[in-house]
N, C-alpha and C positions, 0 to 999 in steps of 0.2 A: 712556093714549092709545097707539096703535100708532106705532112710530117711523117707519115708511114714510109714514104720514099726516102726522106731525109735520114730516118733511123736505119734504114737498110743500107745506106751509103756511108754513114758516119757513126762511129761509136767511140766514146760516149757522146750523147747529145745533151747539152745544157740548155735549160729554159727558165724563164722568169715569169712569175704571175703578178699582174697588177689589177687594181680595181678602178672603175671610173669615179673620179671625185665629183662632189656635188657643188663645188664652188670654183670660181675662176682661179683663185689662189691655189686651191688643191690641184687643179689641172696643170698650172705652171710648175708646181712641185713635181708632179708626175713626169712631165716631159723633161724636166731637169734630171730626174732620176734615170730616165731612159738614156739621155745623152751621156750620163756618167757611166752607165753600165754597158753601153754599146761597144766600147773597146774590148769587153770581155768576149765578144763575138758569140752571143747565144745563137743556138740553132733556130729558136723561135721564142716568142713571148705569148702569153695568153692574157685575156681581159675578161674579168668575171661579169656575172649577170646577177644583179641584186635580188634578194628574196622578194617573191611576188612580182618579179620583173621591174623592180624599183629603178633600175638603171638601164633599162633596155635600150633607150636611145643613146645613152652614154656609151654603152658597150659597142654599138655600131660605129659611133663617131670616133671613139678612141681607137678601136681596132683598125679602122680604115686609115686614120691619120698616121698611126705608127707604121703601117705598111707603106703608105704613100710617101710620107715625108721623112721617115727615118730608115726606110729600106730594110726593115727587119721582118722576117716572116712572122705572121700573127695568127693566133687561134682565138676565135670568139667563143665564149661560153654561151649556151642557150638552154633555158629550162622550160618545163611545161607549165609552171605555176601561173595561173591567172590568164593563160593565153589560149584562145580558140585556135583551131588549126589554121584558119585563114590568116590570123595575125602571125603565127609561126612562119608560114610560107612567105608572108610579106617581109619579115625580118631576114629570112634566108636569102630572098632575092636582093634585098638591099646590101647584104654582106657580099654576095657574089658580085654585084655591080661595083662594089668597092675594092674588088681584087682579093678578097679573103678566100682561102682555099681549105681552111681547117675549122672544124666545129667540135667543141666538147659538149656532148649531148648529156644533159642532166635532167632528172626529174625536178630537183630544186626543193628548197626548204619552204615551209609555209610562211606567209607574211607574218611580220611581228605581231604578237598577241594571239596567234592561232597555233594550236598544238598538233593538228593533224592535216595531212595533205588532202585537199579537196579539188578534184579536177573541175574546171569550168565547163559549162555546157558547150559541147562541140570540141572539147579539148582532149588532151592525151593523159594517160594515167601513169606512165612510167618512162624512164629513160630508154628502155628497150623500144617502146613504141615510137619515141622521138627518133632514135637511131634508124628505125625501119623506114620512117617517113623520109628522112634525109637521104638514106641510101637508095630508096626507090625513085625519088623525084628530083634529086639534085646531085651535083658532082663535087662533093666535099670529101676530104679525108675526115673520118669520124673518130674521135677519142671518147673514152669512157672513164669514169671514176671508179676506184676500187678501194677496199678498206682492209688493210692487213690485220687490224684489231677488231674487225667485224662491224658492219653498219649497225648503228644504234637500234634500228627497227627490225633487224634480222634475228630470228630465233637461235641461229647457230652459224658457225663458219661454213658448214656444208650447205645450208640453205642460202647463205649469202653468195657463195661461189656458184651455186646452181643458177641463181638469178643473174650473176655476172656473165655466165655462159650465154644467157639469152641476149645480152647486149652485143656480145661478139658475133653471135649468129645473126643478129639484126644488122650488122655492118660496122661495128667498132673495130678498127684495125690497130689500135694501140690503147694502153691503159695508163692512167696516172694515179698513184696512191694518195690517199689522205695522209696528212702529216703523221709521223711516228718518230719515236726517239730511241726505241730499242730495235736494233737491226735484226735481232732474232725473229721479230714479228714478220719482217720482210722475207727472211730466209725460210720461214715456215710456210708463209702464204704462197710464194711462187710455186714450189713443188705441188702444193695442194691444187692450185689453179691448173697446172700442167696435167695433173692426174685426171682432172675433170674435162680435159680436152681443150683448154684455153691455151692457144699457142701464139698469141700476139705479144709484142714487147710490153713489159710491165715496168714503167718508169717510176723511180722512187721520188716521192714528194717530201721535201725537207723544209722545215721552218726554223731558222736560227732563233734562239731565244735572245731577244734584245731587252725584254722586260719580263721578269718572272711573273708578276701579277697579271700581266696581259696574257701570257701563254697559259696560265692556269685557267683563265676564263675561256679561252679557245678550247682547251682540252675538256672542260666541263660540257661545252656545247656539242662536241663531236665524240666525246667519250674516248679520247686518246689518253694513253697512260704515260705519265712522266716517271721513269725508273727511279726507284728509291735513292740510289746513290747520287743521281743528278739532282733530285729534289732536295736532298740533304745538303749538297754542296751549294745550291742556290740559296737555301734558307740561312746557311751560315754566313752569307754575305750581308745579311741584316738590311736589305733594301738598298744597298749601294748600287745605283743604276749603272755606273761606269763599270764596276766589277762584274755585274750581271751580264753586261754586253760582252765583255772580254771572255768570260767563261762560256757564254752561249756560242760565240763565234768559234772558240777552240773546240767545244764539244761537237758542233755541227761539221766543222772541217774534218775532225776525226771520223765522224759518222759517215760522211761522204767518201772519205778515203777508203774506208772498209767496204762500203757498198760497191764502189767502182773497182776495187781490187778483186772483189768477188764476182764481178761480171754484170752488175746492173747496167742496162743499156743507156741510162741517162739519169740526170738529177733535175728535178723541177723545183725551183726555189720559190717559196711563198714569201714575197718580198715586203708586203704591206706598203708598197710604194716608196720604200726607202732603199738607198743604195749601199751604205757603209758595210753592213754585215755581209751581204751577198758579194760585194766587190772583194772584201778581204778573203772570204772563203774561196772564191773563184781564183784569186791570185795564188793562194797556197796550192790549190789543186793543179793549176796549170804549171806551177813550178815543180811539183813533185811527180805529176803524171802517174798516179797509182795504178791506172789501168794497164800501164806498160810493164809493171813489175809485179804482177800478181804471182803469188807463190804456189797457187793451186788452180785447178781447172775452174772455170766460171761455174757458179752455182745456178745461173739462170738459163 
């Protein structure tokens, strides 16, 4: 089922993001995670595409296996990095043949060791160009990434949103945010996008903190901000991994509750191929149903 149609029929929509492992052991761990999370009834899951296309074949294989063998709607990520248009078309045809109906169109990060994006000969230069190619020549629902705290390469929020509008104009029918920890960033971003004429659903991307050191590295890469009170609380745990996990789950559950009560159309969990944190948060949300007891009109 197309994700844009799913969002129109069901609110909120929960989704989980996975990455293709590079070893047989990692692959078995991933499928065990999927089996564990399946009872949470996600609307869909997504499978990432490594920097420089490092996991392109894994993305196709894992995406089609999840859809075929686990019966869960799946979205494959696809980026422009290192791929001429002929190769992009080939990958899209393989995904379509495997029953995939949804693509997250990305420009992608440069390969490891490179600092700037360089389009290959005969390749595409942006996620907007990729969305336009898919929209013109294929029958996929197209998603796009967005950045409540501004893309690291954008000079301003206004410039970032102006570029985001080109993705929507090119065919993106829903958006998923980069991870963030301060919900005010989302509440500020959505009205700014609406003011710019972006009217597609904007799904909140959430990454529960299960290791504070790990999340600090992620935030440095994508320039996401850890709010000072949360950072102080994590640092006070003095590296206790079990305590960090418990605090991270509690914080993410509260974050999701507030987002859903405020009208966010869905939550996209960055799982890192692990089940415990996402399963705990989903259990809490399904028990409390914050979207049913919102005290104010939806902000989205």
